[in-house]
N, C-alpha and C positions, 0 to 999 in steps of 0.2 A: 373704330372709324370702319365705317360702312361703305361700301359700293353701291353705285345705282347705274341703270342703264333706262335710261329717256332717250324716248321716241315718236316722234310723230311719223309714223308709218302705215298709211293706209294698205297696203300690199305686201306686205312683211318682209319687202326687202332689205329696209333701211333698219326694220327691227333685226335683222339677221347677220348683218354686219356689224352694229351696236353693242352685238351679242359677243359676239365672237370676239371683238375687242371687251368689253367687261368679262369675259372669263376668263383672260389673264390677270384680273387682276386678285382674283379667288371669288367665294360665293359674292353674290348682288344681287339685287332686287331690282324687278323692272317695274319702270311707272311710262304708261301708255297715256302719251299724250293724243293719240287719233280715238279715245272715246268718245262717244257724242258728248256725255256730259260730264265732264273731267272736271274731277276735284283732287287735290293733294292737301292731305292735311297732317301730314307727317313735319318733319322738320329737320334741316342740314345743320352742319356745322364744320368747322374749319377743316377737321380731319377725316373730311369726306371727298370720295371722290366719284365724280360726275359723268358721266358718258353720255356727250345728248346728242342723238342722233337727228337728220333733219334729211327729205329729198331735196333735190332743188326743183324749183316750178320754176321755167323760165331766168336762171341765174339769180332766184331769189328766195328765201326762208318763204313758203306758205304762209301766209299773213292770220290763219287760225293758229299755226303753231305758235308764233309769237306772240299772239292772243294769250296764249296758256302758259306758255313759259313767264308773260310778266305776271302771272299768279305766284309765281314761286319764289320765297324769299332763300337767296345762297346760302348768305351770314359766313361768308370765306368759303366756301365750299370746292376744292379744284375743278374745276371742269375741262374735259376733253372733248373740244369739237369734231362734230363729225357731219360733213355734208355728200349724200351719196345723189351720183347722177347718173343717167342711160347711155353715157359714153359720146355724150355734145361738149357740153360745158358748163361749169357750176359756178362760171363769173363771181358776182358778189357775194356768193351764199353766206360763206363762211366769215367773211369781215361783216354782214350782217348779223350773223349768230353770233360772232364775238360781242359786238353793240351790244345785244339783246340781256347776252348774260350777262355781263359787264355791270351793265344796268340794275342787275339785277342782284347786287351783291356777290355774284359769283367771281374764282380767282380762274382764268382759263390759262391753263398751262402748253397745250398743245392742241394740232390741230391739223384733221385730215380728210383727205379728198379722197371717195371711192368710187368705185363703176360699180353700175348694178345693174341685171336687163332693162331697158325699158320699160316703163311701166304701160305706154300705150301700143308701141313699135317694139315686139318684144324679138323681132328680127337685128336690131340693136343689141350688142353684149350677151345675146344671148346665153342663157346660163349663169353667167356672171353675179355673186362673185364665184369663178372655180378653184382648183384648189392652189393652183398658184395665187391667186388672190387673197386663199386664206392664209396661207403661210407667209404672206408679206406683210397680210395687217396682225398675226400674233406677232411677227419682226417688230413693226411697228410699234405695238404696244410694249414688249419688252424694252425697244429703247427708251420709250417714257418713262417705265417703270423704273429704268438704270435711274436715269437725270432726277425723277424723285427718290431715289433711295441715296443720292450722294447730293441732293439738295442742288440740285445746278439749275432749277427749272431759268429760263429770263424769267423777268417783270413782265416783258412786254411783246406779245409775239410780231411778228410780219407774216401777214396773212395777206393775198392775193384779194382785188377785190378791189373798187373806186367807187367813190363817194361825190357828189349824189350817187345813192344806187340806179342802178338797171330800170328802167320801168317796164313792169310786168301786166298784164291787165285777162291775164288766163289764154286761154286757149279753147277755140267754136267747138272741140273734140265734148260732145255731150254725150252717157250712156243713156239709152234708151230702152224701155224692155218690150219685148217682142210675143206673137202669138203661147210660147213656150211659158210665159209666166203665172203664174199659179196663184198671185198676192201673197203669197207665205209670209210677208213683211221683213225678213231677215234685210234685204239691204236696206231698209230703210229703219232697223232700230241700229243697226250697224254704222250709218255714214256719217264721217266725220260731223259733217257740219250742218244734218237735216235737210239734205234737199230733197228727200224722198217723203211724200206724205206718211204717214202711217194709215190711213182710212183708204188710200189708193197708190201702193208703190210699185203699180204700174207707170205710173207719173214721175217726172222729174221737174224739180223747180231750176230752170235754166239758169236764171238770176244767183241761185245761190251756190249751186255744182261746181266744184272748183278741179272737175274733170281730176280725182284722185285714182279711179277705177277699181274702191274698194268695194263697190256693188259689182261691176263685173266678175271679177278675181272671185266672191264669195256665195253667188249664187248656184243653189245646187242644180237647176235644171238651164242653165247658161244660158238663159232669157235675156241678158239684159247685152245689149252690143252697143259700136257705134254705127256712125253713118258711115257705108264702105267705102264711099266716093270720096269724102273729107280724108278719109284715114289714107287712101290713098293718095291727095294730091300733098297732103303733111307729108307723107314717108318720103318722098320724092325727094319734096323739099329739102328734107336731113339727111337725105344717099349720103351725099359727099361729106360729109362732116362728119358724120358718127360711122362709115365704114374702117378707119385705120383704129385697133385696139389702144384707147386711152389706158394711161398707166396711174395707178393708186398714186399720194404725194401723200408727205408727212413733213408737217412744218413745227419746229419743237424751239 
């Protein structure tokens, strides 16, 4: 049996939570779905356990993550589904992830919705996952492991969400480079969808950009930023729904 931590995690929050869970199952291998030229040449089997983590973008799985998951062949490997969201809501994310994973031959045995600091508006869920979250995620993992050891996993998960899935067309918040940009090209190399031209890394293809904020997160000169007016307006819209601390949830 092998344990895998698979994640689409542009700003590392989803990676962090996925790895917290995977660690409870023993040593594990990491598979980064957010690499620009993602490829996986390994093979899963029925005894394997795969913890698959994705961020919730507008209550949906990022389309590029779906595309990359569809290149995997589950071969009946057990999958623990993880939706990470910034304290607003995750809506159809888990249900969509389950459909995609099941369609690719994975056996989905549990689902977790977990809160992390909002990747765009950092005033929401600041510092999460905190110590309370980490302990809860460990407890969730142990419950799943207990079920596995007792061979008591249900054949079908009852995950929240609706079908057809809610429509998501992205957000207008697209990072762009300022005067501090040195054209080092790091953002262009690391952009999950190739929205930043290698030859002109101070630019952004807004039609391709998925507003994942990876370029802002890793820029060594903090040169990439969002339009402050648009950011303020968006923050105000989310203030009421995001001000109360949301709970992590386990479905098994």
